[in-house]
DSSP file (Angstrom, degrees, kcal/mol; ACC not computed):
  #  RESIDUE AA STRUCTURE BP1 BP2  ACC     N-H-->O    O-->H-N    N-H-->O    O-->H-N    TCO  KAPPA ALPHA  PHI   PSI    X-CA   Y-CA   Z-CA
    1    1 A M              0   0    0      0, 0.0     2,-0.3     0, 0.0     0, 0.0   0.000 360.0 360.0 360.0 134.3  120.2  123.5   94.7
    2    2 A L        -     0   0    0      1,-0.0     2,-0.4     0, 0.0     0, 0.0  -0.633 360.0-148.5 -85.9 141.8  117.1  121.4   95.5
    3    3 A Q        -     0   0    0     -2,-0.3     2,-0.4     2,-0.0    -1,-0.0  -0.902  17.1-122.3-108.9 139.9  116.8  117.9   94.1
    4    4 A E        -     0   0    0     -2,-0.4     2,-0.4     2,-0.0     0, 0.0  -0.663  31.5-173.6 -78.4 131.3  113.4  116.4   93.2
    5    5 A K        -     0   0    0     -2,-0.4     2,-0.5     2,-0.0    -2,-0.0  -0.994  16.7-141.9-127.5 134.1  112.8  113.1   95.1
    6    6 A R        +     0   0    0     -2,-0.4     2,-0.3    28,-0.0    -2,-0.0  -0.823  30.1 169.6 -95.3 129.4  109.9  110.8   94.5
    7    7 A T        -     0   0    0     -2,-0.5     2,-0.4     2,-0.0    -2,-0.0  -0.887  23.1-150.3-134.0 164.8  108.5  109.2   97.6
    8    8 A G        -     0   0    0     -2,-0.3     2,-0.4     2,-0.0    -2,-0.0  -0.999   8.6-157.3-136.1 139.5  105.6  107.1   98.7
    9    9 A D        -     0   0    0     -2,-0.4     2,-0.4     2,-0.0    -2,-0.0  -0.952   9.0-174.0-119.2 136.1  103.9  107.0  102.2
   10   10 A F        -     0   0    0     -2,-0.4     2,-0.8     2,-0.0    -2,-0.0  -0.991  24.0-133.1-131.0 138.8  101.8  104.2  103.5
   11   11 A D        +     0   0    0     -2,-0.4     3,-0.2     1,-0.1     5,-0.1  -0.809  29.6 171.5 -89.9 108.3   99.9  103.9  106.7
   12   12 A L        +     0   0    0     -2,-0.8    40,-4.2     1,-0.2    43,-0.2  -0.181  36.7 115.8-113.8  40.0  100.8  100.6  108.2
   13   13 A D  S    S-     0   0    0     38,-0.2    -1,-0.2    39,-0.2    38,-0.0   0.267  96.8 -89.3 -94.0  14.0   99.2  100.7  111.6
   14   14 A G  S >  S+     0   0    0     -3,-0.2     3,-1.2    34,-0.1    -2,-0.1   0.351 100.3 112.3  99.9  -6.4   96.7   97.9  111.0
   15   15 A T  T 3  S+     0   0    0      1,-0.3     3,-0.3     2,-0.1    -3,-0.1   0.614  72.8  61.7 -75.4  -9.6   93.9  100.0  109.6
   16   16 A L  T >   +     0   0    0      1,-0.2     3,-1.8    32,-0.1    -1,-0.3   0.184  67.7 121.4 -97.3  16.6   94.4   98.4  106.2
   17   17 A V  G X  S+     0   0    0     -3,-1.2     3,-0.7     1,-0.3    -1,-0.2   0.851  75.1  42.1 -49.9 -46.5   93.6   94.9  107.5
   18   18 A N  G 3  S+     0   0    0     -3,-0.3    -1,-0.3     1,-0.2     3,-0.1   0.454 114.9  50.2 -86.8   0.5   90.7   94.2  105.2
   19   19 A I  G <>  +     0   0    0     -3,-1.8     4,-2.9     1,-0.1    -1,-0.2  -0.066  62.9 130.4-127.1  34.9   92.3   95.6  102.1
   20   20 A S  H <> S+     0   0    0     -3,-0.7     4,-2.6     1,-0.2     5,-0.2   0.880  76.6  50.7 -59.3 -39.1   95.7   93.9  102.1
   21   21 A A  H  > S+     0   0    0      2,-0.2     4,-2.1     1,-0.2    -1,-0.2   0.913 112.6  46.3 -65.2 -41.6   95.3   92.8   98.4
   22   22 A N  H  > S+     0   0    0      2,-0.2     4,-2.5     1,-0.2    -2,-0.2   0.895 111.9  52.0 -66.2 -39.6   94.4   96.3   97.3
   23   23 A F  H  X S+     0   0    0     -4,-2.9     4,-2.8     1,-0.2    -2,-0.2   0.938 110.5  47.3 -61.2 -46.6   97.3   97.7   99.4
   24   24 A M  H  X S+     0   0    0     -4,-2.6     4,-2.7     1,-0.2    -1,-0.2   0.886 111.2  51.5 -64.9 -37.7   99.8   95.3   97.8
   25   25 A A  H  X S+     0   0    0     -4,-2.1     4,-2.1     2,-0.2    -1,-0.2   0.918 112.6  45.8 -63.3 -43.1   98.4   96.2   94.3
   26   26 A A  H  X S+     0   0    0     -4,-2.5     4,-2.1     2,-0.2    -2,-0.2   0.916 113.7  48.7 -66.2 -43.0   98.8   99.9   95.0
   27   27 A A  H  X S+     0   0    0     -4,-2.8     4,-2.7     1,-0.2    -2,-0.2   0.918 111.3  49.8 -63.4 -42.7  102.3   99.4   96.4
   28   28 A N  H  X S+     0   0    0     -4,-2.7     4,-2.8     2,-0.2    -1,-0.2   0.873 108.2  53.4 -64.5 -36.6  103.3   97.3   93.4
   29   29 A A  H  X S+     0   0    0     -4,-2.1     4,-2.0     2,-0.2    -1,-0.2   0.909 110.4  47.9 -62.3 -41.5  102.0  100.0   91.0
   30   30 A F  H  X S+     0   0    0     -4,-2.1     4,-1.0     2,-0.2    -2,-0.2   0.936 111.8  48.8 -63.7 -46.7  104.2  102.5   92.9
   31   31 A F  H ><>S+     0   0    0     -4,-2.7     5,-2.6     1,-0.2     3,-0.6   0.902 110.7  51.2 -60.7 -41.0  107.2  100.2   92.7
   32   32 A R  H ><5S+     0   0    0     -4,-2.8     3,-1.9     4,-0.3    -1,-0.2   0.890 103.6  58.3 -62.8 -38.3  106.6   99.7   89.0
   33   33 A S  H 3<5S+     0   0    0     -4,-2.0    -1,-0.2     1,-0.3    -2,-0.2   0.766 106.7  49.1 -63.7 -22.9  106.4  103.5   88.4
   34   34 A L  T <<5S-     0   0    0     -4,-1.0    -1,-0.3    -3,-0.6    -2,-0.2   0.407 123.3-107.6 -93.4   0.6  109.9  103.7   89.9
   35   35 A G  T < 5S+     0   0    0     -3,-1.9    -3,-0.2    -4,-0.2    -2,-0.1   0.640  89.8 113.2  85.8  15.2  111.1  100.9   87.6
   36   36 A H      < -     0   0    0     -5,-2.6    -4,-0.3     1,-0.2    -5,-0.1   0.628  65.9-140.5 -94.1 -14.7  111.4   98.2   90.3
   37   37 A G        -     0   0    0     -6,-0.4     2,-0.2    -9,-0.1    -1,-0.2  -0.179  53.1 -25.6  76.1 179.9  108.7   95.8   89.2
   38   38 A D        +     0   0    0      1,-0.1   -10,-0.1    -7,-0.1     3,-0.1  -0.463  57.0 172.9 -67.5 131.3  106.4   94.1   91.6
   39   39 A M        +     0   0    0     -2,-0.2     2,-0.4   -15,-0.2    -1,-0.1   0.486  59.9  62.7-116.7  -9.4  108.0   93.7   95.0
   40   40 A L        +     0   0    0    -16,-0.2     2,-0.2   -15,-0.0    -1,-0.1  -0.956  59.4 161.3-120.9 138.9  105.0   92.3   97.0
   41   41 A G    >   -     0   0    0     -2,-0.4     3,-2.4    -3,-0.1     4,-0.4  -0.730  57.4 -68.3-139.7-170.8  103.2   89.0   96.3
   42   42 A A  G >  S+     0   0    0      1,-0.3     3,-1.4    -2,-0.2   -18,-0.0   0.797 124.2  64.6 -56.5 -31.8  100.9   86.5   98.0
   43   43 A D  G 3  S+     0   0    0      1,-0.3    -1,-0.3     2,-0.1     4,-0.2   0.661  98.6  56.0 -68.7 -13.3  103.6   85.5  100.4
   44   44 A N  G <> S+     0   0    0     -3,-2.4     4,-2.4     1,-0.2     3,-0.4   0.517  79.7  94.5 -91.5  -7.2  103.5   89.0  101.9
   45   45 A T  H <> S+     0   0    0     -3,-1.4     4,-3.1    -4,-0.4     5,-0.2   0.897  80.6  52.8 -55.5 -46.4   99.8   88.9  102.7
   46   46 A P  H  > S+     0   0    0      0, 0.0     4,-1.1     0, 0.0    -1,-0.2   0.896 112.2  46.2 -58.7 -37.8  100.3   87.7  106.3
   47   47 A T  H  4 S+     0   0    0     -3,-0.4     3,-0.4    -4,-0.2     7,-0.3   0.941 116.4  43.1 -68.6 -47.4  102.6   90.6  107.0
   48   48 A V  H >< S+     0   0    0     -4,-2.4     3,-1.5     1,-0.2    -1,-0.2   0.887 109.1  59.6 -64.7 -38.9  100.4   93.2  105.3
   49   49 A F  H 3< S+     0   0    0     -4,-3.1    -1,-0.2    -5,-0.3    -2,-0.2   0.811 106.6  47.1 -60.4 -31.4   97.3   91.7  107.0
   50   50 A H  T 3X S-     0   0    0     -4,-1.1     4,-0.5    -3,-0.4     3,-0.5   0.336 104.2-141.8 -96.7   7.1   98.7   92.4  110.5
   51   51 A G  H X>  -     0   0    0     -3,-1.5     3,-0.9     1,-0.2     4,-0.6  -0.104  49.6 -28.8  70.5-164.6   99.8   95.9  109.8
   52   52 A G  H >4 S+     0   0    0    -40,-4.2     3,-0.6     1,-0.2    -1,-0.2   0.761 125.4  67.7 -63.7 -29.7  102.9   97.8  110.9
   53   53 A E  H 34 S+     0   0    0     -3,-0.5    -1,-0.2     1,-0.2    -2,-0.2   0.871 102.2  47.3 -60.9 -35.6  103.4   95.8  114.2
   54   54 A S  H <<        0   0    0     -3,-0.9    -1,-0.2    -4,-0.5    -2,-0.2   0.697 360.0 360.0 -78.9 -17.4  104.3   92.7  112.2
   55   55 A M    <<        0   0    0     -4,-0.6    -1,-0.2    -3,-0.6    -2,-0.2   0.458 360.0 360.0 -86.4 360.0  106.7   94.5  110.0
C-alpha cells in the first residue's frame, strides 16, 4: 500500500542570492502548512544568502 507524503524541494545552489527574504517567506509558508510554524528568521539570512555551499 502506498502512503501519501508531503515534501518540499528547494534549489540552494546560490541562484537565490538576491531573493533570500522571499525564499525564507516561502519556506516558512511551507513549514506552517505542515504545522511547524516559522522556522527561518533574520538570523538565517547570511546562510540563505550564500546558498547551499554555506549550508
